[in-house]
C-alpha positions in Angstrom: 101.9 118.7 -38.7 102.3 115.8 -36.3 98.7 114.7 -35.4 98.3 113.8 -31.8 96.5 110.7 -30.7 95.6 111.8 -27.2 95.1 108.4 -25.6 96.0 105.2 -27.4 93.6 103.3 -25.1 90.6 105.1 -26.5 92.0 106.5 -29.8 93.9 104.7 -32.5 95.1 105.5 -35.9 92.1 103.7 -37.3 88.6 103.9 -36.0 88.5 103.4 -32.2 86.3 100.6 -31.0 82.7 101.8 -30.7 79.1 100.6 -31.2 79.2 102.7 -34.4 82.1 100.8 -35.9 80.6 97.5 -34.9 77.4 98.3 -36.7 78.8 100.3 -39.7 77.5 99.6 -43.2 79.4 102.2 -45.3 83.1 101.8 -44.4 85.4 102.3 -47.3 89.2 102.8 -47.8 90.5 105.8 -49.6 94.0 106.1 -50.9 96.9 108.0 -49.3 98.1 111.1 -51.2 101.3 110.2 -52.9 101.2 112.7 -55.8 101.4 116.5 -56.5 97.9 117.5 -57.5 96.0 120.6 -58.5 92.5 121.5 -57.4 90.1 124.4 -57.2 89.6 123.8 -53.5 91.6 121.8 -50.9 89.8 120.8 -47.7 91.7 119.7 -44.6 89.5 117.4 -42.5 87.4 114.4 -43.5 84.5 114.8 -41.0 81.0 116.1 -41.5 82.3 119.7 -42.2 84.9 118.7 -44.8 82.9 116.0 -46.5 79.7 118.1 -46.8 81.6 121.2 -47.9 83.1 119.1 -50.6 79.7 117.8 -51.6 78.3 121.3 -51.7 81.2 122.6 -53.9 81.1 119.6 -56.2 77.4 120.3 -56.8 78.5 123.8 -57.9 81.1 122.4 -60.3 84.4 122.8 -58.4 87.3 120.3 -58.4 87.8 119.4 -54.7 90.4 117.4 -52.8 89.9 116.4 -49.2 92.8 115.5 -47.0 92.1 113.4 -43.8 94.8 112.6 -41.3 93.3 109.2 -40.5 89.9 107.8 -41.7 86.8 109.6 -42.9 84.7 110.4 -39.8 87.6 109.4 -37.5 87.0 112.3 -35.2 83.8 113.6 -33.5 81.8 113.0 -36.7 82.0 109.3 -36.4 81.9 109.0 -32.6 79.4 111.5 -31.3 76.1 110.9 -29.5 74.1 110.9 -32.8 71.8 113.6 -31.7 70.4 115.9 -34.5 69.1 118.9 -32.5 67.8 122.1 -34.1 69.7 125.3 -33.5 73.4 126.2 -33.9 73.8 128.1 -30.6 72.0 128.7 -27.4 70.2 132.1 -27.2 71.4 134.0 -30.4 70.0 137.2 -28.8 73.3 137.3 -26.8 75.0 138.5 -30.0 72.5 141.2 -30.9 75.1 144.0 -30.2 77.4 142.4 -32.7 75.1 141.2 -35.5 72.0 143.3 -35.0 68.4 142.1 -34.9 68.5 140.9 -38.5 71.6 138.9 -37.7 69.9 137.3 -34.7 66.9 136.3 -36.9 69.2 134.9 -39.5 71.2 132.8 -37.1 67.9 131.5 -35.6 66.6 130.6 -39.1 69.8 128.8 -40.0 69.5 126.8 -36.8 66.3 125.3 -38.2 67.7 125.0 -41.7 70.6 123.0 -40.4 68.4 120.0 -39.5 66.6 120.3 -42.8 69.9 120.0 -44.7 70.7 116.7 -42.9 67.3 115.3 -43.6 67.5 116.3 -47.2 71.0 114.8 -47.6 69.7 111.5 -46.1 66.7 111.4 -48.4 68.7 112.4 -51.6 71.3 109.7 -51.2 69.0 107.1 -49.5 71.4 106.9 -46.6 70.8 104.1 -44.2 71.7 105.7 -40.9 68.9 104.8 -38.5 67.3 108.3 -38.6 64.6 108.5 -36.0 62.7 111.8 -35.3 62.0 113.0 -31.8 64.1 114.8 -29.2 63.5 116.1 -25.7 65.2 118.7 -23.5 64.9 117.5 -19.9 64.5 120.1 -17.1 66.0 119.8 -13.6 65.0 123.2 -12.0 62.2 125.7 -12.2 64.5 128.0 -14.2 64.8 125.2 -16.8 61.0 125.0 -17.1 60.8 128.7 -17.8 63.5 128.4 -20.5 61.5 125.5 -22.1 58.3 127.5 -22.0 60.1 130.4 -23.7 61.5 128.1 -26.4 58.1 126.6 -27.1 56.5 130.1 -27.3 59.2 131.2 -29.8 58.7 128.1 -32.0 55.0 128.7 -32.0 55.5 132.3 -32.9 57.6 131.5 -36.0 55.2 128.8 -37.2 57.6 125.9 -36.6 56.3 123.0 -38.7 57.0 120.2 -36.4 55.1 119.1 -33.3 56.4 120.5 -30.0 54.9 119.6 -26.6 55.7 120.7 -23.0 55.6 117.8 -20.5 55.0 118.3 -16.8 56.7 116.4 -14.0 53.5 114.4 -13.5 53.8 113.1 -17.1 57.6 112.8 -17.4 57.4 108.9 -17.2 55.9 109.1 -20.7 59.2 110.5 -21.9 61.9 109.0 -19.7 61.8 106.4 -16.9 63.6 108.5 -14.3 62.5 110.7 -11.4 65.5 113.0 -12.0 63.6 115.5 -14.1 60.9 118.1 -13.5 59.7 118.5 -17.0 60.5 118.3 -20.7 60.0 119.9 -24.1 59.5 117.4 -26.9 60.5 118.4 -30.5 59.5 116.1 -33.2 61.6 118.0 -35.8 64.9 117.0 -34.2 66.0 113.4 -33.6 68.8 110.9 -33.6 70.9 108.8 -36.1 74.0 106.7 -36.7 76.6 109.3 -37.3 79.4 107.1 -38.7 77.0 105.6 -41.3 75.9 109.1 -42.2 79.4 110.6 -42.7 80.8 107.6 -44.6 77.8 107.5 -46.9 78.2 111.2 -47.6 81.8 110.6 -48.4 80.8 107.9 -51.0 78.4 110.5 -52.5 81.1 113.1 -52.6 83.5 110.6 -54.3 80.8 109.7 -56.8 80.5 113.5 -57.6 84.2 113.7 -58.4 85.7 114.7 -55.1 89.1 113.2 -54.5 89.4 111.9 -50.9 92.7 110.9 -49.3 93.1 109.2 -46.0 96.2 108.9 -43.8 97.3 112.1 -45.4 98.0 114.4 -42.5 99.0 118.0 -43.4 102.6 118.7 -42.5 102.8 122.2 -43.8 100.8 124.9 -45.6 101.7 128.0 -47.5 98.9 130.6 -47.7 99.0 132.4 -51.0 97.5 132.6 -54.4 97.4 129.6 -54.8 97.8 127.8 -51.5 100.2 124.9 -51.2 99.4 122.1 -48.8 102.0 119.4 -48.2 101.6 115.9 -46.7 104.3 113.3 -45.9 104.1 111.9 -49.5 102.3 114.4 -51.6 101.2 118.0 -52.2 98.1 119.9 -53.3 98.1 123.2 -55.0 94.7 124.9 -54.7 93.1 128.2 -55.4 91.1 128.0 -52.2 91.8 126.3 -48.9 89.3 125.3 -46.2 90.3 124.2 -42.7 87.8 121.8 -41.1 90.0 120.2 -38.4 87.9 121.5 -35.4 89.1 119.8 -32.2 92.3 118.7 -34.0 93.3 122.1 -35.4 96.3 122.4 -33.1 99.5 122.8 -35.2 97.6 123.7 -38.4 96.9 127.4 -37.8 98.0 129.4 -34.7 95.1 131.8 -34.9 92.4 129.1 -35.1 93.9 126.9 -32.4 93.6 129.8 -29.9 89.8 130.1 -30.2 88.8 126.4 -29.9 89.7 123.9 -27.3 89.5 120.1 -27.6 87.3 118.7 -24.8 86.7 115.0 -24.1 83.2 113.5 -24.3 82.5 109.9 -23.7 79.8 107.3 -24.4 78.9 103.8 -23.1 76.6 101.5 -24.9 74.7 98.7 -23.0 73.9 95.3 -24.2 70.7 94.9 -26.2 67.8 95.5 -23.9 64.6 93.6 -23.7 61.5 95.4 -24.8 60.1 95.9 -21.3 63.3 97.5 -20.2 63.9 99.9 -23.0 60.3 100.9 -23.0 60.7 101.9 -19.4 63.9 103.9 -20.1 62.7 105.8 -23.2 59.1 104.8 -24.1 58.9 107.3 -27.0 62.4 106.3 -28.4 63.5 110.0 -28.2 67.0 111.4 -28.0 67.3 113.4 -24.8 69.7 115.9 -23.2 69.4 117.4 -19.7 70.0 121.1 -19.3 73.0 121.1 -17.0 76.4 122.6 -18.0 78.0 119.1 -17.5 75.1 117.5 -19.3 74.1 113.9 -19.8 72.8 112.9 -23.3 71.4 109.5 -24.2 69.2 107.6 -26.6 68.4 104.1 -27.9 70.2 102.6 -30.8 68.3 100.9 -33.6 68.9 97.5 -31.9 67.8 98.9 -28.6 70.9 99.5 -26.6 71.1 102.6 -24.3 73.8 104.9 -25.6 74.6 107.1 -22.6 77.0 110.0 -23.0 78.5 112.9 -21.1 81.4 113.8 -18.8 82.8 116.6 -20.9 86.5 116.7 -19.8 87.8 120.3 -20.1 91.3 119.4 -19.0 92.1 117.6 -22.3 92.7 114.2 -20.5 90.8 111.0 -21.1 89.6 108.9 -18.1 91.6 105.8 -17.6 88.4 103.7 -17.6 85.5 105.1 -19.5 83.0 102.6 -18.2 84.0 103.3 -14.6 83.7 107.0 -15.3 80.3 106.9 -17.1 78.4 104.0 -15.4 77.8 105.9 -12.1 76.2 108.7 -14.2 74.0 106.3 -16.0 73.0 104.5 -12.8 72.2 107.8 -11.1 69.6 108.4 -13.7 68.5 104.8 -14.1 69.3 102.8 -10.9 67.6 99.7 -12.3 70.4 99.4 -14.9 72.9 98.5 -12.2 73.5 95.0 -13.4 73.2 95.7 -17.1 76.2 94.8 -19.1 78.1 97.5 -21.1 79.2 96.2 -24.5 81.0 99.3 -25.8 82.8 102.3 -24.4 84.5 105.1 -26.4 85.3 108.8 -26.4 86.8 111.6 -28.4 87.4 115.3 -28.6 84.8 117.9 -29.5 85.7 121.5 -30.3 84.5 124.1 -27.7 84.5 127.9 -28.2 84.2 130.3 -25.2 80.9 131.8 -26.5 79.3 128.6 -27.7 78.8 130.0 -31.2 80.2 128.1 -34.2 83.2 129.8 -35.8 82.8 130.2 -39.5 84.8 132.6 -41.6 87.9 133.6 -43.6 91.5 133.9 -42.5 92.4 135.4 -45.9 90.3 136.0 -49.0 91.0 132.5 -50.2 91.4 130.6 -46.9 88.2 129.6 -45.1 87.5 127.7 -41.8 84.8 126.3 -39.7 85.0 124.9 -36.2 83.8 124.9 -32.5 80.4 123.2 -32.7 80.2 122.7 -28.9 78.6 119.3 -29.1 75.9 120.2 -31.7 78.0 119.2 -34.7 75.7 116.8 -36.5 73.6 119.5 -38.0 75.7 122.6 -37.5 78.5 121.1 -39.7 76.0 120.7 -42.6 74.9 124.3 -42.2 78.5 125.5 -42.1 79.3 123.6 -45.2 76.5 125.3 -47.1 77.5 128.7 -45.8 81.1 128.2 -47.0 80.0 126.9 -50.4 77.7 129.9 -50.9 80.5 132.3 -50.0 83.0 130.6 -52.3 80.5 130.6 -55.1 79.3 134.2 -54.4 75.7 133.0 -53.8 75.1 134.7 -50.5 76.7 136.8 -47.8 75.6 134.6 -44.9 79.2 134.1 -43.9 79.3 137.8 -43.0 77.0 137.3 -40.0 79.4 134.8 -38.5 82.5 137.0 -39.2 81.0 139.8 -37.2 81.0 137.7 -34.0 83.9 138.2 -31.7 85.5 135.0 -30.4 87.6 134.9 -27.2 91.1 133.7 -27.6 92.1 131.3 -24.8 95.3 132.7 -23.2 98.6 130.8 -23.0 99.8 127.8 -24.9 98.1 124.4 -25.2 99.3 123.4 -21.8 97.6 126.4 -20.1 94.4 126.8 -22.1 92.8 123.5 -21.0 93.4 124.0 -17.3 92.0 127.5 -17.4 88.8 126.4 -19.2 88.5 123.5 -16.7 88.6 126.0 -13.8 86.0 128.2 -15.4 83.6 125.3 -16.2 84.0 124.0 -12.7 82.4 127.2 -11.4 79.4 126.8 -13.7 79.1 123.1 -12.7 79.0 124.2 -9.0 76.2 126.7 -9.9 74.3 123.8 -11.5 74.6 121.8 -8.3 73.0 124.5 -6.2 
């Protein structure tokens, strides 16, 4: 498979320039595959999904090989907004007719478990990734307030162990220094972190557990069978089981999977380091925040007090020519007083979007597994998916069955048609947001 680099200006064959790369503390080089090797499990993709599935399987005694086309965490895992938000989908009740009431409850429970897995992983391996607890959903409209009230009521009803608090418009300045919002729901069980430092530290832990990780080892062909044979430019892996964790970069790997997930661009700018009086005005509680629009903004402070402001999900598959020029007006619309603030870093990348906003976890064949389409909530959902896959392979649970019951819409047409169709559909929802 020839791996596409969608925009050389923002994506390179090594890590694209970003605040995360500039502040990384766990970067490490792994060899390129140049041999013919045998393994119990071969995993394609060295992001959160692949690395954590490898960790889970190594803990269960499996011999695992991970093949990454570029660098560990090269894709969304090492570039995302760093927001660790409970839940793996919005409104699991939508799928009740497919998975039943018990399935809805199971998905909701797994949404809470996903965050716990990340926190446990960080604690177990003493990972220095700037973990900071605290997150807020920001409301724009009365309907948003009603949704936040319902969310709070549900969390209270299940005995959620972390503090949650509804914030009125009168008190919103205690959360965010902007008059753009009409209220918020604070969740002290969610939070934010440095994603590249997390995934690269997890890769070190996996390597120490015996996992063989190979970088610059893009898959050129695969033969499904018993065993599976996976070929790269200079090597080959023969494995009893195969797991595809390519997500937004699955095109060319498997024709079935690439039809149910679309790569959509998301972009972030990072300001210069801010003086205390300024960052305290922006986010006085140092929370990660998201607004509740379809084309949402998400932002937070870094450990060294820069504002990391993200958004502009591009459904047409094309990157903006100038990320700062595209993102700065959005930041200044929320925080006009940042007009003269310098932007030190700008970057972007592809996230995997599915039509129903439910992660896709399952089996293509009895020994071929996959996980993809996290819709921007990949930090924790990837960790949950890794555990579900490992449990299925090790015959510990049947939680994978819940996900396999869910129907996923196949985007029509080839790659050149799918993105424009999604862009048209999402434009309609964005217009609804405006009015």
